[in-house]
C-alpha positions in Angstrom: -11.1 50.1 9.4 -12.7 48.9 6.1 -9.4 47.1 5.2 -9.6 45.2 8.5 -13.2 44.2 7.8 -12.3 43.0 4.3 -9.4 40.9 5.7 -11.7 39.4 8.4 -14.4 38.6 5.8 -11.9 37.1 3.5 -10.6 34.8 6.2 -14.1 33.7 7.1 -14.9 32.9 3.5 -11.6 30.9 3.1 -12.3 28.9 6.3 -15.8 28.3 5.1 -14.6 26.9 1.8 -12.1 24.7 3.5 -14.8 23.3 5.8 -16.9 22.0 2.8 -14.0 20.3 1.0 -14.9 16.6 0.8 -12.9 14.3 3.2 -11.2 12.5 0.3 -9.4 15.8 -0.5 -8.2 16.5 3.0 -5.1 14.5 2.6 -2.9 12.7 0.0 -2.0 9.8 2.3 -2.3 6.4 0.6 -1.2 2.8 1.1 -0.6 0.2 -1.6 -1.5 -3.4 -0.7 0.7 -5.8 -2.6 -1.6 -8.7 -1.5 -4.2 -7.5 -4.0 -2.4 -4.7 -5.9 -4.8 -1.9 -5.0 -4.4 1.4 -3.2 -6.4 2.8 -0.3 -6.2 6.6 0.0 -7.6 9.7 1.6 -10.6 9.3 3.9 -10.8 5.5 3.3 -7.2 5.1 4.3 -7.7 7.1 7.4 -10.7 4.9 8.3 -8.7 1.7 7.6 -5.8 2.9 9.8 -8.1 3.9 12.7 -10.1 0.7 12.6 -8.8 -1.9 15.1 -8.4 -5.3 13.4 -9.0 -3.7 10.0 -7.4 -6.7 8.2 -9.7 -9.1 9.9 -12.8 -7.0 9.5 -12.3 -5.5 6.0 -9.6 -7.6 4.4 -7.6 -6.2 1.6 -8.9 -3.8 -1.1 -10.2 -5.5 -4.3 -10.9 -2.3 -6.2 -9.6 1.3 -6.3 -12.1 3.9 -5.0 -14.6 5.1 -7.6 -17.9 7.0 -7.9 -20.6 4.4 -8.5 -23.8 4.7 -10.5 -25.5 6.3 -7.4 -22.9 9.0 -7.5 -21.4 7.8 -4.2 -17.6 7.3 -3.7 -17.1 3.7 -2.8 -14.3 1.1 -2.5 -14.7 -2.6 -2.2 -12.7 -4.8 0.1 -12.7 -8.6 0.5 -15.1 -8.5 3.4 -16.9 -5.1 3.1 -17.5 -2.0 1.1 -16.7 1.5 2.3 -18.7 4.5 1.1 -18.3 8.2 1.6 -21.5 10.2 2.4 -21.6 13.8 3.5 -17.9 13.7 4.3 -18.2 10.6 6.5 -16.9 7.1 5.8 -19.3 4.3 6.7 -19.8 0.6 6.0 -22.3 -0.5 3.4 -24.9 -2.8 4.9 -23.6 -5.8 3.0 -25.1 -8.3 5.4 -28.6 -7.0 4.8 -28.0 -6.6 1.1 -26.7 -10.2 0.5 -28.7 -12.2 3.1 -30.5 -15.3 1.8 -32.1 -17.6 4.3 -30.4 -21.0 5.0 -31.1 -23.9 7.2 -31.9 -22.3 10.6 -30.4 -23.8 13.7 -32.3 -23.5 17.0 -29.4 -22.6 19.3 -30.1 -20.4 22.3 -28.8 -20.3 25.8 -29.8 -17.3 28.0 -26.6 -17.6 29.9 -24.4 -17.4 26.7 -26.5 -15.2 24.4 -27.5 -11.6 24.0 -30.9 -10.8 22.5 -31.6 -7.8 20.3 -34.8 -6.0 19.2 -34.4 -7.5 15.7 -35.6 -10.8 17.3 -32.3 -12.6 17.1 -29.5 -13.4 19.6 -25.7 -13.5 19.4 -24.3 -16.4 21.2 -21.2 -18.4 22.3 -18.0 -17.8 20.3 -19.8 -15.5 17.9 -20.7 -13.2 20.8 -17.1 -13.2 22.0 -15.8 -12.3 18.5 -18.7 -9.7 18.1 -17.8 -7.9 21.3 -14.0 -8.0 20.6 -14.3 -6.6 17.1 -16.5 -3.5 17.4 -19.9 -5.1 18.3 -22.9 -3.1 17.1 -20.8 -0.1 16.0 -19.1 -2.2 13.3 -21.4 -5.1 12.5 -24.8 -3.5 13.3 -27.5 -5.8 14.7 -28.1 -9.5 14.0 -30.6 -10.1 11.2 -30.6 -13.9 11.2 -30.2 -16.8 13.7 -27.4 -19.3 13.4 -27.8 -20.9 10.0 -26.1 -23.7 8.0 -24.9 -22.5 4.7 -22.3 -23.9 2.3 -21.2 -26.5 4.8 -20.6 -24.1 7.7 -22.4 -22.3 10.5 -23.0 -18.6 9.8 -24.9 -15.6 11.2 -25.7 -12.4 9.3 -25.6 -8.9 10.7 -26.6 -5.7 9.1 -23.0 -4.9 7.9 -21.5 -8.4 7.6 -21.5 -12.1 8.3 -19.8 -14.2 10.9 -18.6 -17.7 10.0 -17.6 -20.7 12.1 -14.5 -22.6 10.8 -13.8 -25.5 13.2 -10.6 -26.5 11.4 -8.9 -23.2 12.3 -6.7 -23.0 15.4 -8.3 -22.2 18.7 -9.2 -18.5 18.9 -9.4 -18.1 15.1 -12.4 -20.2 14.4 -14.8 -17.3 14.0 -14.1 -15.1 11.1 -15.8 -12.3 9.2 -17.2 -13.5 5.9 -16.0 -12.3 2.5 -19.0 -10.4 1.2 -17.3 -7.7 -0.8 -16.8 -9.7 -4.0 -20.2 -11.4 -4.0 -22.0 -8.1 -3.7 -19.7 -6.6 -6.4 -21.0 -9.2 -8.8 -24.6 -9.2 -7.6 -25.1 -5.6 -8.4 -23.2 -5.8 -11.7 -20.2 -3.7 -11.1 -17.6 -3.4 -13.9 -15.2 -6.4 -13.6 -12.4 -4.3 -15.0 -12.3 -2.6 -11.6 -10.9 -5.8 -10.1 -7.8 -5.6 -12.2 -4.6 -4.8 -10.2 -3.5 -1.2 -10.2 -0.2 0.6 -9.9 0.9 2.3 -6.7 -0.2 5.9 -6.4 3.2 6.6 -4.8 5.7 6.4 -7.7 8.4 5.4 -5.3 6.6 2.2 -4.3 8.1 -1.0 -5.7 5.8 -3.9 -6.6 6.4 -6.9 -4.4 5.9 -10.5 -5.3 4.5 -12.2 -2.2 3.8 -15.7 -3.5 4.3 -17.8 -6.5 1.5 -19.7 -8.3 3.1 -22.3 -10.6 1.2 -24.3 -13.2 2.5 -26.7 -15.9 1.0 -28.6 -18.7 2.2 -30.6 -21.8 1.6 -29.7 -25.4 0.4 -33.3 -26.0 -1.5 -35.4 -23.4 -0.4 -38.5 -25.3 2.8 -39.0 -27.4 4.3 -41.8 -29.4 7.2 -43.8 -27.9 9.5 -41.6 -30.0 8.2 -38.1 -30.5 8.5 -34.4 -29.7 6.9 -32.9 -26.6 6.8 -29.4 -25.1 6.1 -28.6 -21.5 4.7 -25.1 -20.7 5.3 -23.6 -17.2 3.3 -20.6 -16.1 4.4 -18.5 -13.1 2.1 -15.8 -11.6 2.2 -13.7 -8.4 -0.5 -13.4 -5.7 -2.7 -11.4 -8.1 -2.2 -13.7 -11.0 0.1 -11.3 -12.8 3.1 -12.8 -14.8 6.4 -13.2 -13.0 9.3 -12.4 -15.2 12.8 -14.0 -14.6 11.7 -16.7 -12.3 14.1 -19.6 -12.5 13.9 -23.2 -11.7 14.3 -26.8 -12.7 12.2 -29.5 -14.3 12.8 -33.1 -13.2 11.6 -35.5 -15.9 11.0 -39.1 -14.8 10.8 -41.3 -17.9 9.0 -44.7 -18.3 12.4 -46.3 -18.6 13.4 -45.2 -15.1 15.8 -42.6 -16.4 15.7 -39.1 -14.8 16.5 -35.8 -16.7 16.9 -32.4 -15.0 16.5 -29.3 -17.2 16.7 -25.6 -16.3 13.8 -23.2 -16.6 13.4 -19.4 -16.8 10.2 -17.4 -17.4 9.8 -14.7 -20.1 8.0 -11.4 -19.8 4.7 -13.2 -19.9 5.7 -15.4 -17.0 6.0 -18.5 -19.2 8.9 -21.0 -19.5 8.9 -23.4 -22.5 10.7 -26.7 -22.3 11.4 -28.7 -25.5 11.4 -32.4 -24.6 12.5 -35.0 -27.1 10.8 -38.4 -26.4 12.9 -41.4 -27.2 12.0 -45.1 -27.0 9.6 -44.9 -24.1 7.5 -47.9 -22.9 4.0 -48.2 -24.4 1.3 -47.1 -22.1 3.7 -45.7 -19.6 3.4 -42.4 -17.8 6.1 -39.7 -17.9 6.0 -37.2 -15.0 7.5 -33.7 -14.9 8.1 -32.2 -11.5 8.7 -28.4 -11.6 10.4 -26.3 -8.9 10.5 -22.5 -9.4 12.1 -19.8 -7.2 12.0 -16.0 -7.4 13.1 -13.4 -4.8 13.4 -15.9 -2.0 10.0 -17.5 -2.8 9.4 -21.0 -4.1 6.6 -22.8 -5.9 6.2 -26.2 -7.4 3.8 -28.3 -9.4 3.7 -31.6 -11.4 2.4 -32.5 -14.8 2.5 -35.7 -16.9 1.8 -37.2 -20.2 1.3 -40.8 -21.4 3.0 -42.8 -24.0 0.6 -44.3 -26.5 2.7 -46.7 -28.7 
């Protein structure tokens, strides 16, 4: 009898301990975002997966998760910050925390607006987007009217900001504003947390999704007969060096001649092109067109230098 009681009590204690384990320890699932080279794991990854339109509403992670100065587990995304409190993931109220009044626009139509106790209304395309992307549950309540800020119409909510981009295609003109990085800087978080991370899953291979190519000459001006060097820098979507990218530089001389030279980047993502300059026209401009490829991706740029005398 006493043995059965001990087993029962042991089971109760074990279940009680499991119940108070923080949500972040309840699973080891994670996902690595090549777009920004950061991981989302545990409770934050579960939240991201279960949030409809997570990419539109949160964007990509821009830090790893970390315990901040207030002893709260947080993670920054392009458009939001997630925080874990009492085992529950919630959005930080970045709209309220970053709002600064702009030029207010008096736009209100009772037939196309919904009013809230905060004294503000959500109207027109903003209302359609608001309702289609979680409404009050995700954004909270409006805390500003339509305003004109940074050459666009915006409206702030407790948890975020909506923006009107008229140049976007139909149906994509309302977007959630990027408040994650501005708030990160406003409160003085450590910039080192923005640096790309390695995948938590050792079997995940880093992917290059885009190429950023820049080129510049050693000398902005050379003599008509001289020595020049062209530097080409190739980086990925997170500005990390791309090694082994290949390509070609097309040099158009002042004389009308064209020279094509091969390029390949080193471990620092840099290709160096030695360029002898011979008998060029005084005051003329030499242009260098650079085309780079890597893993099915392509990037290009142009640089130039002038001949002095």
